[in-house]
Structures are given as C-alpha cells and as structure tokens.
Backbone as CSV, one residue per row, in Angstrom:
resi,resn,N_x,N_y,N_z,CA_x,CA_y,CA_z,C_x,C_y,C_z
1,LYS,19.102,-197.415,71.534,18.888,-196.163,70.832,18.095,-195.181,71.707
2,GLN,17.114,-195.668,72.450,16.336,-194.785,73.308,17.205,-194.137,74.379
3,TRP,18.127,-194.925,74.937,19.028,-194.381,75.954,19.830,-193.226,75.374
4,TYR,20.343,-193.418,74.177,21.146,-192.396,73.519,20.321,-191.127,73.278
5,GLN,19.079,-191.276,72.826,18.219,-190.116,72.582,17.902,-189.385,73.885
6,ARG,17.654,-190.148,74.969,17.419,-189.507,76.264,18.655,-188.752,76.718
7,ARG,19.827,-189.344,76.513,21.081,-188.704,76.915,21.284,-187.402,76.143
8,LEU,20.995,-187.435,74.850,21.102,-186.210,74.046,20.133,-185.152,74.549
9,ALA,18.920,-185.544,74.914,17.920,-184.605,75.414,18.381,-183.969,76.714
10,ILE,18.931,-184.763,77.609,19.433,-184.232,78.879,20.582,-183.266,78.635
11,THR,21.492,-183.665,77.749,22.638,-182.821,77.442,22.198,-181.500,76.833
12,ALA,21.255,-181.541,75.886,20.764,-180.315,75.260,20.074,-179.425,76.279
13,GLY,19.297,-180.023,77.167,18.629,-179.253,78.209,19.617,-178.581,79.136
14,GLN,20.663,-179.311,79.517,21.703,-178.733,80.370,22.442,-177.610,79.648
15,GLU,22.703,-177.823,78.360,23.408,-176.805,77.586,22.600,-175.510,77.529
16,VAL,21.305,-175.619,77.317,20.440,-174.441,77.247,20.405,-173.734,78.598
17,THR,20.332,-174.497,79.689,20.314,-173.911,81.029,21.636,-173.208,81.332
18,GLU,22.740,-173.846,81.006,24.054,-173.239,81.249,24.250,-171.988,80.389
19,ARG,23.792,-172.065,79.141,23.927,-170.911,78.254,23.097,-169.748,78.793
20,ALA,21.898,-170.025,79.284,21.043,-168.974,79.844,21.737,-168.270,81.013
21,ALA,22.396,-169.039,81.860,23.105,-168.462,83.006,24.274,-167.592,82.544
22,GLU,25.001,-168.063,81.549,26.142,-167.295,81.028,25.667,-166.024,80.329
23,VAL,24.574,-166.120,79.596,24.006,-164.943,78.924,23.591,-163.905,79.966
24,LYS,22.980,-164.359,81.043,22.557,-163.441,82.106,23.760,-162.706,82.701
25,LYS,24.867,-163.445,82.899,26.093,-162.812,83.411,26.579,-161.725,82.457
26,LEU,26.589,-162.045,81.160,27.045,-161.069,80.163,26.138,-159.842,80.138
27,LEU,24.834,-160.056,80.249,23.901,-158.923,80.278,24.131,-158.056,81.518
28,ASN,24.407,-158.688,82.646,24.684,-157.927,83.869,25.944,-157.089,83.737
29,LEU,26.871,-157.551,82.895,28.107,-156.799,82.630,27.937,-155.832,81.457
30,THR,26.717,-155.700,80.967,26.355,-154.895,79.789,27.177,-155.252,78.548
31,LYS,27.494,-156.521,78.412,28.155,-157.030,77.206,27.075,-157.636,76.311
32,ASN,26.195,-156.754,75.840,25.007,-157.202,75.116,25.336,-157.917,73.803
33,LYS,26.329,-157.415,73.079,26.685,-158.056,71.805,27.195,-159.481,72.035
34,ASP,28.022,-159.644,73.046,28.522,-160.987,73.365,27.378,-161.892,73.820
35,ALA,26.451,-161.335,74.585,25.295,-162.110,75.044,24.443,-162.550,73.857
36,LEU,24.281,-161.675,72.871,23.486,-162.012,71.686,24.139,-163.153,70.910
37,LYS,25.432,-163.040,70.678,26.134,-164.091,69.933,26.046,-165.429,70.664
38,LEU,26.195,-165.402,71.981,26.119,-166.636,72.761,24.704,-167.216,72.744
39,ALA,23.706,-166.362,72.883,22.315,-166.828,72.926,21.906,-167.508,71.614
40,LEU,22.511,-167.085,70.510,22.147,-167.640,69.204,22.927,-168.904,68.849
41,GLN,23.918,-169.264,69.652,24.736,-170.446,69.370,23.971,-171.736,69.629
42,ASN,24.120,-172.665,68.722,23.618,-174.033,68.884,22.184,-174.101,69.437
43,PRO,21.222,-173.499,68.733,19.844,-173.541,69.235,19.301,-174.970,69.227
44,PRO,18.349,-175.256,70.103,17.810,-176.619,70.193,16.807,-176.924,69.070
45,ILE,17.262,-176.832,67.846,16.405,-177.086,66.684,16.033,-178.563,66.662
46,GLY,14.756,-178.825,66.489,14.287,-180.201,66.417,14.264,-180.935,67.745
47,HIS,14.498,-180.232,68.840,14.506,-180.868,70.160,13.093,-181.328,70.502
48,GLN,12.995,-182.471,71.157,11.688,-183.059,71.468,10.967,-182.374,72.622
49,ASP,11.717,-181.822,73.563,11.128,-181.214,74.760,10.822,-179.733,74.494
50,PRO,9.551,-179.354,74.432,9.210,-177.956,74.151,9.703,-176.986,75.225
51,SER,9.883,-177.458,76.456,10.342,-176.557,77.515,11.787,-176.107,77.273
52,VAL,12.594,-176.965,76.653,13.977,-176.595,76.328,13.970,-175.503,75.260
53,LYS,13.126,-175.691,74.248,13.015,-174.678,73.189,12.508,-173.355,73.760
54,GLU,11.533,-173.435,74.641,10.955,-172.231,75.235,11.981,-171.505,76.102
55,GLN,12.767,-172.259,76.855,13.801,-171.642,77.694,14.813,-170.896,76.835
56,ASN,15.224,-171.499,75.722,16.186,-170.843,74.851,15.567,-169.609,74.191
57,TYR,14.297,-169.712,73.814,13.584,-168.570,73.236,13.549,-167.410,74.230
58,GLU,13.245,-167.709,75.480,13.196,-166.667,76.518,14.568,-166.033,76.732
59,THR,15.613,-166.842,76.623,16.971,-166.314,76.750,17.265,-165.328,75.629
60,VAL,16.957,-165.716,74.395,17.188,-164.824,73.256,16.355,-163.558,73.411
61,LEU,15.103,-163.702,73.809,14.226,-162.547,73.979,14.766,-161.590,75.038
62,SER,15.303,-162.136,76.124,15.856,-161.267,77.171,17.041,-160.456,76.649
63,VAL,17.817,-161.067,75.761,18.950,-160.341,75.166,18.442,-159.231,74.257
64,LEU,17.477,-159.541,73.420,16.954,-158.541,72.496,16.387,-157.342,73.247
65,LYS,15.722,-157.596,74.363,15.135,-156.507,75.153,16.205,-155.648,75.828
66,ALA,17.399,-156.175,76.008,18.462,-155.438,76.708,19.089,-154.342,75.843
67,PHE,18.901,-154.436,74.534,19.519,-153.464,73.630,18.704,-152.186,73.558
68,ARG,19.419,-151.067,73.482,18.770,-149.797,73.161,18.676,-149.705,71.641
69,THR,17.710,-148.988,71.147,17.446,-148.899,69.709,18.691,-148.545,68.887
70,PRO,19.501,-147.555,69.281,20.662,-147.211,68.447,21.738,-148.312,68.379
71,GLU,21.698,-149.271,69.290,22.724,-150.322,69.326,22.398,-151.516,68.429
72,ILE,21.153,-151.614,67.989,20.699,-152.813,67.293,21.412,-153.009,65.962
73,ASP,21.544,-151.957,65.178,22.152,-152.078,63.851,23.582,-152.614,63.949
74,ALA,24.365,-152.070,64.861,25.751,-152.521,65.022,25.818,-153.964,65.498
75,ALA,24.913,-154.334,66.395,24.902,-155.702,66.922,24.594,-156.702,65.816
76,VAL,23.582,-156.432,65.011,23.228,-157.331,63.906,24.346,-157.349,62.869
77,GLY,24.972,-156.218,62.661,26.060,-156.129,61.698,27.246,-157.023,62.030
78,GLU,27.434,-157.329,63.301,28.552,-158.177,63.729,28.224,-159.669,63.701
79,LEU,26.967,-160.017,63.442,26.581,-161.432,63.434,27.001,-162.102,62.130
80,SER,27.287,-163.393,62.222,27.551,-164.186,61.021,26.236,-164.415,60.281
81,ASP,26.327,-164.859,59.036,25.108,-165.147,58.272,24.272,-166.220,58.960
82,ALA,24.939,-167.237,59.503,24.219,-168.308,60.205,23.511,-167.756,61.441
83,ASP,24.164,-166.863,62.163,23.539,-166.262,63.343,22.342,-165.392,62.967
84,VAL,22.433,-164.700,61.839,21.304,-163.883,61.376,20.111,-164.790,61.060
85,ASP,20.379,-165.942,60.452,19.298,-166.897,60.175,18.644,-167.382,61.463
86,VAL,19.460,-167.689,62.466,18.916,-168.143,63.758,18.125,-167.008,64.413
87,LEU,18.668,-165.803,64.374,17.952,-164.647,64.925,16.594,-164.496,64.249
88,MET,16.581,-164.642,62.936,15.328,-164.499,62.190,14.305,-165.559,62.627
89,LYS,14.780,-166.772,62.885,13.866,-167.824,63.360,13.235,-167.416,64.690
90,TYR,14.048,-166.857,65.586,13.515,-166.430,66.876,12.574,-165.233,66.730
91,LEU,12.856,-164.357,65.777,11.967,-163.223,65.554,10.597,-163.698,65.089
92,TYR,10.575,-164.637,64.146,9.294,-165.148,63.674,8.563,-165.937,64.765
93,LYS,9.324,-166.626,65.593,8.692,-167.300,66.731,8.084,-166.259,67.665
94,GLY,8.785,-165.160,67.859,8.273,-164.075,68.692,7.020,-163.445,68.115
95,PHE,6.988,-163.271,66.791,5.798,-162.703,66.162,4.580,-163.591,66.412
96,SER,4.792,-164.915,66.339,3.651,-165.819,66.492,3.312,-166.114,67.962
97,ASN,4.320,-166.185,68.833,4.081,-166.546,70.234,3.816,-165.349,71.140
98,SER,4.366,-164.203,70.779,4.258,-163.020,71.643,3.850,-161.805,70.817
99,PRO,2.621,-161.773,70.300,2.220,-160.650,69.455,2.324,-159.296,70.157
100,ASP,2.246,-159.294,71.477,2.381,-158.049,72.234,3.791,-157.470,72.134
101,LYS,4.763,-158.314,71.803,6.153,-157.856,71.677,6.549,-157.645,70.223
102,ALA,5.602,-157.816,69.309,5.907,-157.760,67.885,6.483,-156.408,67.469
103,ALA,5.981,-155.329,68.024,6.464,-154.000,67.643,7.958,-153.865,67.929
104,ALA,8.390,-154.348,69.080,9.812,-154.270,69.426,10.643,-155.179,68.524
105,LEU,10.079,-156.318,68.138,10.814,-157.263,67.298,10.925,-156.797,65.848
106,LEU,10.014,-155.922,65.424,10.049,-155.452,64.034,11.334,-154.702,63.709
107,LEU,11.848,-153.942,64.654,13.106,-153.232,64.418,14.247,-154.226,64.223
108,TRP,14.273,-155.275,65.041,15.278,-156.326,64.872,15.119,-156.993,63.504
109,HIS,13.864,-157.220,63.116,13.584,-157.848,61.820,14.136,-156.979,60.679
110,GLU,13.886,-155.699,60.761,14.377,-154.775,59.724,15.903,-154.861,59.601
111,LYS,16.585,-154.846,60.732,18.054,-154.884,60.717,18.565,-156.242,60.238
112,ALA,17.870,-157.319,60.597,18.282,-158.660,60.156,18.107,-158.807,58.647
113,VAL,17.030,-158.263,58.098,16.818,-158.319,56.647,17.866,-157.474,55.936
114,LYS,18.202,-156.338,56.526,19.239,-155.478,55.950,20.569,-156.226,55.862
115,LYS,20.885,-157.002,56.885,22.154,-157.748,56.917,22.076,-159.034,56.082
116,GLY,21.011,-159.814,56.248,20.933,-161.137,55.627,20.198,-161.189,54.310
117,GLY,19.541,-160.106,53.944,18.788,-160.082,52.702,17.502,-160.882,52.798
118,VAL,16.791,-160.910,51.691,15.518,-161.625,51.641,15.750,-163.126,51.821
119,GLY,16.930,-163.602,51.475,17.240,-165.027,51.594,17.064,-165.552,53.005
120,CYS,17.423,-164.751,54.013,17.275,-165.238,55.393,15.797,-165.387,55.754
121,VAL,14.941,-164.547,55.212,13.505,-164.681,55.457,12.993,-165.953,54.792
122,ILE,13.395,-166.190,53.557,12.947,-167.375,52.822,13.422,-168.648,53.513
123,ARG,14.681,-168.652,53.970,15.202,-169.846,54.659,14.393,-170.155,55.910
124,VAL,13.975,-169.142,56.635,13.160,-169.360,57.833,11.783,-169.909,57.442
125,MET,11.217,-169.346,56.399,9.872,-169.762,55.985,9.810,-171.200,55.494
126,VAL,10.871,-171.667,54.844,10.841,-173.036,54.297,11.437,-174.073,55.243
127,ASP,12.076,-173.630,56.317,12.685,-174.564,57.266,11.591,-175.258,58.072
128,ARG,11.609,-176.552,58.074,10.576,-177.318,58.783,10.948,-177.601,60.237
129,LYS,12.192,-177.398,60.592,12.638,-177.681,61.954,12.336,-176.464,62.830
130,GLY,11.523,-176.677,63.831,11.145,-175.593,64.720,12.223,-175.248,65.711
131,ILE,12.202,-174.003,66.100,13.200,-173.529,67.055,12.559,-173.325,68.406
C-alpha cells in the first residue's frame, strides 16, 4: 500500500509540474481563458506533499494575474460550476496565504460569487480537504 501511495504522489507531482508548463505556454500565447481552465483542472486536493499544492497554487495565481480587469467577468462566466468552486478555493487560499494580493483577488471573488452564488462560498467553507 505504501508503494502505491508513493506512486500516486509522484504522479500527482508530475501532473502539477506538466500542467504548470502547459499553462505557461498558454499564457505566453495570451490564451488566458484556456490557461485558467487548465490551471483549475484536477487540483491536488488532499495531497500529502505541501510543495505540490503550493506549486499548483502559484500556477493558478499566475493565471489570475495575467487577466486585465475587463476580461475577468467573461472568463469566470465560461467556467463550469465545478471550476468556479475550485477557483473559489484558490481565492480563499490566496486571502489567507497572500494578504498583500487580497485586493486583486477580491475582484475575482466578486465575479465567482456572481457566477456560482453563495453556495460556492459555503462549499469552500465547509470543505475539509485543503487545496
């Protein structure tokens, strides 16, 4: 069982690293919406290695910073409900881990609540699995 758990950890770490590289390519091509959708896919929820979670958080944060203010509403509008929930988890992580970036994240929060309703906030608050 330990071997299997280690294998899953390695695979998840590789997936996060590969996703970060692909997201960077999309950002360089100014395909910000595609980068956002990719960055929010299959987050390492419940992963044992905090560095994997942190790497994925930094990837999502880099995507959020790439958007200009007028583009945010349309980008959030194209996300699925599940993606909005994941985005909200990263926003709350940003509020707690990077208070200096909180002002920029508040606009994303407003748009995510507009799309996902109060339910997405409640789901993040009661979810025990960290992102």
